[in-house]
BALOBA-1460 file (C-alpha; in Angstrom, 3 decimals):
// residues 358
<rec num="1" residu="m" x="85.730" y="205.183" z="42.780"/>
<rec num="2" residu="k" x="83.427" y="206.841" z="40.378"/>
<rec num="3" residu="r" x="82.467" y="203.391" z="38.806"/>
<rec num="4" residu="f" x="81.415" y="202.258" z="42.234"/>
<rec num="5" residu="v" x="79.026" y="205.430" z="42.107"/>
<rec num="6" residu="l" x="77.144" y="203.541" z="39.305"/>
<rec num="7" residu="i" x="76.351" y="200.702" z="41.712"/>
<rec num="8" residu="a" x="75.180" y="203.268" z="44.577"/>
<rec num="9" residu="t" x="72.995" y="205.181" z="41.874"/>
<rec num="10" residu="a" x="71.544" y="201.903" z="40.277"/>
<rec num="11" residu="a" x="70.774" y="200.508" z="43.874"/>
<rec num="12" residu="a" x="69.104" y="203.976" z="44.887"/>
<rec num="13" residu="l" x="66.736" y="203.962" z="42.131"/>
<rec num="14" residu="l" x="65.919" y="200.343" z="41.905"/>
<rec num="15" residu="f" x="65.630" y="199.748" z="45.688"/>
<rec num="16" residu="s" x="64.506" y="203.374" z="46.716"/>
<rec num="17" residu="t" x="67.752" y="203.690" z="49.182"/>
<rec num="18" residu="c" x="69.556" y="206.907" z="49.595"/>
<rec num="19" residu="i" x="73.031" y="207.554" z="48.436"/>
<rec num="20" residu="s" x="74.638" y="209.976" z="50.634"/>
<rec num="21" residu="g" x="72.162" y="212.490" z="49.584"/>
<rec num="22" residu="v" x="74.146" y="213.004" z="46.154"/>
<rec num="23" residu="y" x="70.870" y="212.734" z="44.154"/>
<rec num="24" residu="a" x="68.941" y="214.407" z="46.929"/>
<rec num="25" residu="g" x="65.081" y="213.705" z="47.118"/>
<rec num="26" residu="g" x="62.568" y="212.967" z="49.767"/>
<rec num="27" residu="s" x="62.571" y="209.450" z="48.848"/>
<rec num="28" residu="g" x="66.258" y="209.026" z="48.050"/>
<rec num="29" residu="i" x="65.354" y="209.229" z="44.114"/>
<rec num="30" residu="a" x="66.734" y="211.435" z="41.712"/>
<rec num="31" residu="v" x="64.271" y="213.834" z="40.831"/>
<rec num="32" residu="q" x="64.054" y="216.991" z="38.310"/>
<rec num="33" residu="k" x="63.420" y="220.496" z="39.416"/>
<rec num="34" residu="k" x="61.867" y="223.316" z="37.706"/>
<rec num="35" residu="v" x="64.356" y="226.280" z="37.568"/>
<rec num="36" residu="m" x="65.096" y="229.674" z="36.003"/>
<rec num="37" residu="f" x="68.278" y="230.478" z="34.429"/>
<rec num="38" residu="y" x="69.711" y="232.828" z="31.758"/>
<rec num="39" residu="l" x="70.006" y="232.214" z="28.047"/>
<rec num="40" residu="k" x="73.140" y="234.025" z="27.093"/>
<rec num="41" residu="p" x="73.961" y="234.427" z="23.464"/>
<rec num="42" residu="d" x="76.272" y="237.426" z="24.342"/>
<rec num="43" residu="i" x="78.656" y="234.888" z="25.817"/>
<rec num="44" residu="a" x="81.363" y="233.712" z="23.375"/>
<rec num="45" residu="i" x="83.033" y="230.507" z="23.451"/>
<rec num="46" residu="e" x="86.075" y="229.796" z="21.842"/>
<rec num="47" residu="m" x="87.961" y="226.605" z="21.205"/>
<rec num="48" residu="n" x="91.856" y="226.968" z="20.785"/>
<rec num="49" residu="g" x="91.194" y="230.523" z="19.905"/>
<rec num="50" residu="v" x="88.526" y="229.758" z="17.210"/>
<rec num="51" residu="r" x="84.957" y="231.143" z="18.148"/>
<rec num="52" residu="q" x="82.428" y="228.554" z="17.942"/>
<rec num="53" residu="v" x="78.670" y="228.326" z="17.125"/>
<rec num="54" residu="f" x="76.457" y="225.756" z="18.407"/>
<rec num="55" residu="k" x="73.290" y="224.072" z="16.939"/>
<rec num="56" residu="d" x="70.528" y="221.168" z="18.150"/>
<rec num="57" residu="v" x="69.714" y="218.179" z="16.145"/>
<rec num="58" residu="n" x="67.058" y="220.389" z="14.283"/>
<rec num="59" residu="g" x="69.966" y="222.762" z="12.836"/>
<rec num="60" residu="h" x="68.408" y="225.420" z="14.976"/>
<rec num="61" residu="m" x="71.009" y="227.869" z="16.674"/>
<rec num="62" residu="v" x="71.377" y="227.286" z="20.622"/>
<rec num="63" residu="f" x="73.493" y="229.280" z="23.252"/>
<rec num="64" residu="p" x="75.128" y="228.900" z="26.348"/>
<rec num="65" residu="i" x="73.080" y="229.410" z="29.488"/>
<rec num="66" residu="v" x="74.084" y="230.397" z="32.885"/>
<rec num="67" residu="y" x="72.409" y="229.180" z="36.396"/>
<rec num="68" residu="n" x="73.600" y="229.888" z="39.748"/>
<rec num="69" residu="g" x="76.906" y="231.480" z="38.204"/>
<rec num="70" residu="t" x="77.824" y="228.225" z="36.370"/>
<rec num="71" residu="a" x="77.833" y="228.124" z="32.720"/>
<rec num="72" residu="y" x="76.425" y="225.421" z="30.518"/>
<rec num="73" residu="l" x="76.804" y="224.190" z="27.039"/>
<rec num="74" residu="p" x="74.657" y="221.749" z="24.930"/>
<rec num="75" residu="v" x="75.512" y="218.246" z="25.420"/>
<rec num="76" residu="r" x="75.882" y="217.307" z="21.627"/>
<rec num="77" residu="a" x="77.597" y="220.575" z="20.834"/>
<rec num="78" residu="v" x="80.196" y="219.261" z="23.988"/>
<rec num="79" residu="s" x="80.647" y="215.954" z="22.012"/>
<rec num="80" residu="s" x="81.501" y="217.825" z="18.629"/>
<rec num="81" residu="l" x="84.176" y="219.981" z="20.604"/>
<rec num="82" residu="m" x="85.684" y="216.955" z="21.999"/>
<rec num="83" residu="k" x="85.408" y="215.025" z="18.847"/>
<rec num="84" residu="e" x="83.948" y="212.186" z="20.557"/>
<rec num="85" residu="p" x="80.757" y="209.940" z="19.586"/>
<rec num="86" residu="i" x="77.705" y="210.815" z="21.859"/>
<rec num="87" residu="e" x="74.422" y="208.530" z="22.097"/>
<rec num="88" residu="w" x="71.420" y="209.384" z="24.514"/>
<rec num="89" residu="d" x="69.449" y="206.336" z="26.163"/>
<rec num="90" residu="s" x="65.931" y="207.619" z="26.700"/>
<rec num="91" residu="g" x="65.119" y="204.431" z="28.871"/>
<rec num="92" residu="s" x="67.904" y="205.083" z="31.340"/>
<rec num="93" residu="k" x="67.933" y="208.922" z="30.953"/>
<rec num="94" residu="t" x="71.883" y="208.484" z="30.268"/>
<rec num="95" residu="v" x="74.177" y="210.246" z="28.267"/>
<rec num="96" residu="y" x="77.147" y="208.449" z="26.777"/>
<rec num="97" residu="i" x="80.279" y="210.500" z="25.492"/>
<rec num="98" residu="g" x="82.957" y="208.399" z="23.737"/>
<rec num="99" residu="k" x="82.436" y="204.928" z="24.118"/>
<rec num="100" residu="t" x="78.693" y="204.466" z="23.629"/>
<rec num="101" residu="l" x="76.266" y="201.553" z="23.690"/>
<rec num="102" residu="m" x="75.898" y="201.419" z="20.003"/>
<rec num="103" residu="y" x="79.748" y="201.630" z="19.254"/>
<rec num="104" residu="p" x="81.952" y="200.571" z="22.406"/>
<rec num="105" residu="v" x="84.857" y="200.808" z="19.902"/>
<rec num="106" residu="k" x="84.977" y="204.531" z="19.292"/>
<rec num="107" residu="s" x="86.887" y="204.212" z="16.223"/>
<rec num="108" residu="e" x="83.666" y="202.430" z="14.781"/>
<rec num="109" residu="a" x="81.448" y="205.351" z="15.409"/>
<rec num="110" residu="r" x="80.661" y="208.709" z="13.189"/>
<rec num="111" residu="i" x="81.700" y="211.873" z="14.989"/>
<rec num="112" residu="s" x="79.139" y="214.666" z="14.029"/>
<rec num="113" residu="n" x="80.496" y="217.960" z="13.661"/>
<rec num="114" residu="d" x="76.955" y="219.281" z="12.956"/>
<rec num="115" residu="y" x="76.601" y="220.688" z="16.514"/>
<rec num="116" residu="a" x="79.593" y="222.738" z="16.775"/>
<rec num="117" residu="h" x="81.773" y="224.502" z="14.363"/>
<rec num="118" residu="e" x="83.566" y="227.720" z="13.599"/>
<rec num="119" residu="a" x="81.385" y="230.946" z="13.384"/>
<rec num="120" residu="d" x="81.347" y="232.830" z="10.321"/>
<rec num="121" residu="k" x="80.098" y="236.289" z="9.628"/>
<rec num="122" residu="g" x="76.476" y="235.038" z="8.998"/>
<rec num="123" residu="d" x="76.426" y="233.348" z="12.593"/>
<rec num="124" residu="l" x="77.815" y="236.240" z="14.287"/>
<rec num="125" residu="a" x="75.144" y="238.515" z="12.593"/>
<rec num="126" residu="a" x="72.351" y="236.174" z="13.527"/>
<rec num="127" residu="m" x="73.838" y="236.058" z="17.208"/>
<rec num="128" residu="s" x="73.980" y="239.820" z="17.375"/>
<rec num="129" residu="g" x="70.335" y="240.254" z="17.307"/>
<rec num="130" residu="i" x="69.575" y="237.946" z="19.924"/>
<rec num="131" residu="k" x="69.399" y="239.413" z="23.758"/>
<rec num="132" residu="p" x="69.835" y="237.716" z="26.599"/>
<rec num="133" residu="s" x="66.703" y="236.373" z="28.318"/>
<rec num="134" residu="l" x="65.556" y="234.882" z="31.651"/>
<rec num="135" residu="v" x="64.023" y="231.399" z="30.518"/>
<rec num="136" residu="t" x="62.491" y="228.145" z="32.278"/>
<rec num="137" residu="g" x="64.103" y="224.710" z="32.149"/>
<rec num="138" residu="y" x="64.965" y="221.804" z="34.646"/>
<rec num="139" residu="s" x="67.671" y="220.981" z="36.862"/>
<rec num="140" residu="k" x="68.142" y="217.182" z="36.066"/>
<rec num="141" residu="p" x="69.881" y="215.145" z="38.655"/>
<rec num="142" residu="d" x="68.290" y="212.073" z="37.355"/>
<rec num="143" residu="i" x="70.355" y="212.100" z="34.203"/>
<rec num="144" residu="m" x="73.505" y="210.230" z="34.371"/>
<rec num="145" residu="v" x="76.473" y="210.856" z="32.099"/>
<rec num="146" residu="f" x="79.125" y="208.487" z="31.116"/>
<rec num="147" residu="y" x="82.650" y="209.302" z="29.552"/>
<rec num="148" residu="d" x="84.122" y="206.171" z="28.183"/>
<rec num="149" residu="f" x="81.651" y="204.229" z="30.464"/>
<rec num="150" residu="v" x="82.823" y="206.062" z="33.541"/>
<rec num="151" residu="i" x="80.232" y="208.059" z="35.369"/>
<rec num="152" residu="q" x="80.827" y="211.582" z="35.758"/>
<rec num="153" residu="t" x="79.644" y="214.033" z="38.647"/>
<rec num="154" residu="f" x="80.062" y="217.754" z="38.418"/>
<rec num="155" residu="k" x="81.093" y="220.511" z="40.727"/>
<rec num="156" residu="d" x="81.195" y="224.253" z="40.549"/>
<rec num="157" residu="t" x="84.294" y="226.170" z="41.282"/>
<rec num="158" residu="n" x="83.204" y="226.080" z="45.120"/>
<rec num="159" residu="g" x="82.900" y="222.362" z="45.234"/>
<rec num="160" residu="a" x="79.005" y="222.068" z="45.223"/>
<rec num="161" residu="a" x="77.369" y="219.628" z="43.093"/>
<rec num="162" residu="v" x="75.780" y="220.764" z="40.011"/>
<rec num="163" residu="y" x="73.647" y="218.629" z="37.522"/>
<rec num="164" residu="p" x="72.639" y="218.485" z="33.684"/>
<rec num="165" residu="l" x="70.085" y="221.014" z="32.865"/>
<rec num="166" residu="n" x="67.426" y="220.763" z="30.187"/>
<rec num="167" residu="y" x="66.210" y="223.684" z="28.183"/>
<rec num="168" residu="n" x="63.685" y="223.144" z="25.218"/>
<rec num="169" residu="g" x="64.421" y="219.347" z="25.082"/>
<rec num="170" residu="t" x="68.374" y="220.050" z="24.924"/>
<rec num="171" residu="t" x="70.635" y="218.720" z="27.672"/>
<rec num="172" residu="y" x="73.428" y="221.268" z="28.893"/>
<rec num="173" residu="l" x="76.591" y="220.224" z="30.742"/>
<rec num="174" residu="p" x="78.682" y="222.588" z="33.007"/>
<rec num="175" residu="v" x="81.567" y="224.248" z="30.834"/>
<rec num="176" residu="r" x="84.170" y="223.757" z="33.644"/>
<rec num="177" residu="a" x="83.447" y="219.600" z="33.651"/>
<rec num="178" residu="i" x="83.655" y="219.936" z="29.890"/>
<rec num="179" residu="s" x="87.237" y="221.312" z="29.807"/>
<rec num="180" residu="r" x="88.187" y="218.831" z="32.581"/>
<rec num="181" residu="l" x="87.067" y="215.976" z="30.397"/>
<rec num="182" residu="m" x="89.020" y="217.284" z="27.404"/>
<rec num="183" residu="n" x="91.868" y="218.025" z="29.636"/>
<rec num="184" residu="e" x="92.154" y="221.496" z="28.544"/>
<rec num="185" residu="p" x="92.452" y="224.807" z="30.534"/>
<rec num="186" residu="i" x="89.582" y="227.212" z="30.677"/>
<rec num="187" residu="a" x="89.669" y="230.738" z="31.099"/>
<rec num="188" residu="w" x="86.691" y="233.426" z="31.488"/>
<rec num="189" residu="d" x="87.107" y="237.126" z="30.328"/>
<rec num="190" residu="n" x="84.648" y="239.074" z="32.150"/>
<rec num="191" residu="t" x="85.072" y="242.181" z="30.175"/>
<rec num="192" residu="a" x="84.528" y="240.423" z="26.703"/>
<rec num="193" residu="k" x="82.273" y="237.815" z="28.078"/>
<rec num="194" residu="l" x="84.498" y="235.138" z="26.436"/>
<rec num="195" residu="i" x="85.173" y="231.548" z="27.622"/>
<rec num="196" residu="s" x="88.278" y="230.476" z="26.323"/>
<rec num="197" residu="i" x="88.824" y="226.608" z="26.436"/>
<rec num="198" residu="g" x="92.219" y="225.480" z="25.223"/>
<rec num="199" residu="d" x="95.610" y="227.210" z="24.397"/>
<rec num="200" residu="g" x="94.266" y="229.517" z="22.194"/>
<rec num="201" residu="e" x="96.778" y="228.626" z="19.329"/>
<rec num="202" residu="e" x="95.928" y="226.913" z="16.015"/>
<rec num="203" residu="e" x="97.651" y="223.531" z="15.622"/>
<rec num="204" residu="q" x="100.349" y="223.580" z="13.144"/>
<rec num="205" residu="d" x="100.662" y="221.574" z="9.899"/>
<rec num="206" residu="e" x="104.238" y="221.103" z="10.648"/>
<rec num="207" residu="d" x="103.599" y="218.990" z="13.537"/>
<rec num="208" residu="m" x="102.029" y="216.238" z="11.585"/>
<rec num="209" residu="p" x="104.234" y="213.752" z="10.434"/>
<rec num="210" residu="d" x="105.020" y="213.393" z="6.664"/>
<rec num="211" residu="e" x="103.867" y="210.457" z="4.560"/>
<rec num="212" residu="e" x="106.757" y="208.231" z="5.079"/>
<rec num="213" residu="e" x="106.955" y="208.655" z="8.809"/>
<rec num="214" residu="q" x="103.050" y="207.669" z="8.688"/>
<rec num="215" residu="d" x="103.693" y="204.570" z="6.526"/>
<rec num="216" residu="n" x="106.602" y="203.578" z="8.996"/>
<rec num="217" residu="e" x="104.052" y="204.016" z="11.843"/>
<rec num="218" residu="q" x="101.706" y="201.973" z="10.079"/>
<rec num="219" residu="n" x="104.210" y="199.028" z="9.384"/>
<rec num="220" residu="d" x="105.098" y="199.348" z="13.115"/>
<rec num="221" residu="d" x="101.435" y="198.974" z="13.869"/>
<rec num="222" residu="q" x="100.922" y="196.298" z="11.753"/>
<rec num="223" residu="d" x="104.132" y="194.404" z="13.073"/>
<rec num="224" residu="d" x="102.886" y="194.797" z="16.660"/>
<rec num="225" residu="e" x="99.446" y="193.524" z="16.064"/>
<rec num="226" residu="e" x="101.157" y="190.485" z="14.363"/>
<rec num="227" residu="e" x="103.017" y="189.722" z="17.726"/>
<rec num="228" residu="n" x="100.159" y="190.384" z="20.036"/>
<rec num="229" residu="v" x="97.327" y="188.336" z="18.714"/>
<rec num="230" residu="a" x="96.157" y="187.296" z="22.012"/>
<rec num="231" residu="a" x="96.366" y="190.738" z="23.544"/>
<rec num="232" residu="i" x="94.360" y="192.051" z="20.729"/>
<rec num="233" residu="l" x="91.850" y="189.115" z="21.286"/>
<rec num="234" residu="f" x="91.558" y="189.600" z="24.924"/>
<rec num="235" residu="k" x="91.147" y="193.455" z="24.589"/>
<rec num="236" residu="d" x="88.135" y="192.996" z="22.153"/>
<rec num="237" residu="i" x="86.279" y="190.452" z="24.507"/>
<rec num="238" residu="f" x="86.940" y="192.994" z="27.497"/>
<rec num="239" residu="e" x="85.686" y="195.858" z="25.722"/>
<rec num="240" residu="r" x="82.349" y="193.832" z="24.773"/>
<rec num="241" residu="e" x="82.042" y="192.632" z="28.142"/>
<rec num="242" residu="e" x="82.342" y="196.213" z="29.543"/>
<rec num="243" residu="a" x="80.010" y="197.622" z="27.450"/>
<rec num="244" residu="l" x="77.368" y="194.785" z="28.041"/>
<rec num="245" residu="y" x="77.972" y="195.452" z="31.965"/>
<rec num="246" residu="y" x="77.035" y="199.241" z="31.406"/>
<rec num="247" residu="e" x="74.233" y="198.625" z="28.767"/>
<rec num="248" residu="a" x="72.274" y="196.164" z="30.989"/>
<rec num="249" residu="s" x="72.937" y="198.407" z="34.148"/>
<rec num="250" residu="a" x="71.610" y="201.468" z="32.265"/>
<rec num="251" residu="k" x="68.492" y="199.837" z="30.900"/>
<rec num="252" residu="v" x="67.368" y="198.413" z="34.219"/>
<rec num="253" residu="t" x="68.499" y="201.390" z="36.423"/>
<rec num="254" residu="n" x="65.154" y="203.547" z="36.055"/>
<rec num="255" residu="i" x="62.901" y="200.455" z="35.590"/>
<rec num="256" residu="k" x="61.050" y="201.578" z="38.581"/>
<rec num="257" residu="n" x="59.554" y="204.805" z="37.107"/>
<rec num="258" residu="a" x="59.207" y="203.268" z="33.706"/>
<rec num="259" residu="t" x="55.476" y="202.807" z="32.454"/>
<rec num="260" residu="p" x="54.030" y="199.141" z="31.941"/>
<rec num="261" residu="e" x="54.658" y="198.748" z="28.356"/>
<rec num="262" residu="e" x="58.315" y="200.205" z="28.673"/>
<rec num="263" residu="k" x="59.050" y="197.513" z="31.822"/>
<rec num="264" residu="k" x="58.026" y="194.557" z="29.267"/>
<rec num="265" residu="t" x="60.314" y="196.362" z="26.866"/>
<rec num="266" residu="i" x="63.224" y="196.473" z="29.284"/>
<rec num="267" residu="a" x="62.536" y="193.035" z="30.250"/>
<rec num="268" residu="a" x="62.791" y="191.435" z="26.829"/>
<rec num="269" residu="s" x="65.848" y="193.272" z="26.563"/>
<rec num="270" residu="a" x="67.474" y="192.230" z="29.462"/>
<rec num="271" residu="s" x="66.958" y="188.735" z="28.308"/>
<rec num="272" residu="d" x="68.802" y="189.641" z="25.032"/>
<rec num="273" residu="n" x="71.616" y="190.917" z="27.236"/>
<rec num="274" residu="y" x="71.739" y="187.720" z="29.146"/>
<rec num="275" residu="l" x="72.000" y="185.725" z="26.331"/>
<rec num="276" residu="k" x="74.923" y="187.912" z="25.080"/>
<rec num="277" residu="a" x="76.733" y="187.389" z="28.315"/>
<rec num="278" residu="q" x="76.277" y="183.556" z="28.116"/>
<rec num="279" residu="a" x="77.886" y="183.557" z="24.739"/>
<rec num="280" residu="l" x="80.708" y="185.798" z="25.727"/>
<rec num="281" residu="t" x="81.485" y="183.744" z="28.570"/>
<rec num="282" residu="q" x="81.522" y="180.452" z="26.207"/>
<rec num="283" residu="e" x="84.076" y="182.428" z="23.942"/>
<rec num="284" residu="v" x="86.131" y="183.028" z="26.581"/>
<rec num="285" residu="k" x="86.284" y="179.454" z="27.685"/>
<rec num="286" residu="d" x="86.647" y="178.140" z="23.986"/>
<rec num="287" residu="i" x="90.080" y="180.076" z="23.683"/>
<rec num="288" residu="d" x="92.659" y="177.777" z="22.582"/>
<rec num="289" residu="r" x="95.473" y="178.631" z="25.121"/>
<rec num="290" residu="k" x="98.261" y="175.900" z="24.157"/>
<rec num="291" residu="d" x="100.436" y="178.395" z="22.715"/>
<rec num="292" residu="f" x="99.914" y="181.344" z="25.470"/>
<rec num="293" residu="t" x="102.607" y="182.530" z="27.988"/>
<rec num="294" residu="e" x="102.528" y="182.604" z="31.457"/>
<rec num="295" residu="s" x="101.253" y="186.283" z="31.631"/>
<rec num="296" residu="e" x="98.610" y="185.443" z="28.823"/>
<rec num="297" residu="r" x="97.323" y="182.725" z="30.964"/>
<rec num="298" residu="i" x="96.816" y="184.780" z="33.865"/>
<rec num="299" residu="a" x="95.275" y="187.462" z="31.649"/>
<rec num="300" residu="c" x="93.124" y="184.977" z="30.201"/>
<rec num="301" residu="d" x="91.849" y="183.700" z="33.734"/>
<rec num="302" residu="k" x="91.125" y="187.251" z="34.687"/>
<rec num="303" residu="l" x="88.915" y="187.591" z="31.619"/>
<rec num="304" residu="k" x="87.000" y="184.121" z="32.309"/>
<rec num="305" residu="v" x="86.284" y="185.426" z="35.811"/>
<rec num="306" residu="f" x="85.137" y="188.918" z="34.546"/>
<rec num="307" residu="a" x="82.976" y="187.358" z="31.898"/>
<rec num="308" residu="e" x="81.526" y="184.503" z="34.554"/>
<rec num="309" residu="s" x="80.676" y="187.307" z="37.075"/>
<rec num="310" residu="n" x="78.952" y="189.690" z="34.449"/>
<rec num="311" residu="e" x="76.937" y="186.767" z="33.528"/>
<rec num="312" residu="y" x="75.818" y="186.278" z="37.060"/>
<rec num="313" residu="y" x="74.871" y="190.131" z="37.814"/>
<rec num="314" residu="i" x="73.125" y="190.249" z="34.230"/>
<rec num="315" residu="l" x="71.008" y="187.327" z="35.190"/>
<rec num="316" residu="v" x="70.026" y="189.236" z="38.432"/>
<rec num="317" residu="l" x="69.216" y="192.297" z="36.250"/>
<rec num="318" residu="e" x="67.172" y="189.911" z="34.124"/>
<rec num="319" residu="n" x="65.066" y="188.742" z="37.126"/>
<rec num="320" residu="i" x="64.727" y="192.143" z="38.444"/>
<rec num="321" residu="a" x="63.165" y="193.128" z="35.215"/>
<rec num="322" residu="y" x="60.709" y="190.394" z="34.707"/>
<rec num="323" residu="l" x="59.457" y="191.113" z="38.276"/>
<rec num="324" residu="a" x="59.356" y="194.588" z="37.638"/>
<rec num="325" residu="a" x="57.238" y="193.777" z="34.418"/>
<rec num="326" residu="a" x="55.004" y="191.772" z="36.550"/>
<rec num="327" residu="d" x="54.388" y="194.368" z="38.861"/>
<rec num="328" residu="a" x="55.870" y="192.305" z="41.613"/>
<rec num="329" residu="d" x="57.876" y="193.223" z="44.389"/>
<rec num="330" residu="y" x="61.709" y="192.585" z="43.610"/>
<rec num="331" residu="s" x="63.077" y="194.119" z="46.871"/>
<rec num="332" residu="m" x="64.315" y="190.552" z="48.043"/>
<rec num="333" residu="l" x="66.917" y="190.857" z="45.287"/>
<rec num="334" residu="a" x="68.484" y="194.015" z="46.628"/>
<rec num="335" residu="d" x="71.374" y="192.258" z="48.274"/>
<rec num="336" residu="t" x="71.850" y="189.809" z="45.674"/>
<rec num="337" residu="f" x="72.205" y="192.781" z="43.208"/>
<rec num="338" residu="l" x="74.773" y="194.671" z="45.336"/>
<rec num="339" residu="y" x="76.805" y="191.478" z="45.643"/>
<rec num="340" residu="f" x="76.848" y="190.784" z="41.948"/>
<rec num="341" residu="a" x="77.413" y="194.116" z="41.022"/>
<rec num="342" residu="v" x="80.546" y="194.338" z="43.068"/>
<rec num="343" residu="e" x="81.627" y="191.165" z="42.059"/>
<rec num="344" residu="a" x="81.231" y="192.063" z="38.556"/>
<rec num="345" residu="q" x="82.818" y="195.577" z="39.061"/>
<rec num="346" residu="n" x="86.093" y="194.119" z="40.811"/>
<rec num="347" residu="a" x="86.569" y="191.333" z="38.128"/>
<rec num="348" residu="m" x="86.189" y="194.182" z="35.640"/>
<rec num="349" residu="r" x="89.104" y="195.975" z="37.579"/>
<rec num="350" residu="a" x="91.334" y="193.081" z="37.843"/>
<rec num="351" residu="a" x="90.985" y="192.155" z="34.144"/>
<rec num="352" residu="r" x="91.282" y="195.776" z="32.896"/>
<rec num="353" residu="e" x="94.860" y="196.040" z="34.830"/>
<rec num="354" residu="l" x="96.300" y="193.113" z="32.791"/>
<rec num="355" residu="i" x="94.655" y="193.663" z="29.449"/>
<rec num="356" residu="i" x="93.794" y="197.319" z="29.083"/>
<rec num="357" residu="v" x="97.126" y="199.326" z="28.230"/>
<rec num="358" residu="e" x="96.063" y="203.089" z="28.484"/>
């Protein structure tokens, strides 16, 4: 269901159709709103019992903010707490956490610890001199957030929708949503003004496997890889196809509001995406199946259907991008866009069930 939200959101932004009022705006298009909220350096954040301090891309200290009773943290601090890669795509106003456009395979990405770390005495002293203040920023329903290429929506404790906030160029996400993504409990101590994420206990060294156990596990992994060459190949291609689907979608989603030069750049990039899609389809077709088991043949067939559906979908996006760049009407492609988007999503889901083992 969450993945289908991407289709509805993209359709709304491309063709000005309303999507159940989730991103409410007079025209049905997501719009930002200027709001006031509290900057709260007096709120402490602990992760597994360890007090945290947060910094922005310039190394400046940043603090939690509170808006309408909901606490928020900077998105880059979130990625550090989660130990996940993060990427910001300015063209589509999309935050990627976990799997990103540049690194769809998370193990290949560098995870920065620069944005959240254990507070030392100097940090605590610096924070003690800063008082809470009422500041102005923006509510940003037009910012999309993906975790492992799954679009995320956020709600407060009452079930009302909440959106990312922007303050001084930094994007903030709700703390409760962060704990949910991390699958960690969260607690609020009003007296101590403390938000605790996790169990409050340090990880114990004795829980870690010894070197011999690690060697045995690595050998087992190597044996498994040798026995599952087809599975590894399918997974690699599937993840590249999936990343390409979301990359192409994200680039074109906000093209309606792009500048003329940005539209030309997006169109050129859409052509590049289509060439990649064609190459991936051919790569699947060229797979040698003669030694496959019956289940491997079925998985390969599902992967081929996904690759072909994805290629057609990205071709539609390329056409939309070039019409937009030429300042031409592309509304006639609305039905085609929805058809191929849904087809690609369904094919992706069918392939995932056979190829990706969570």
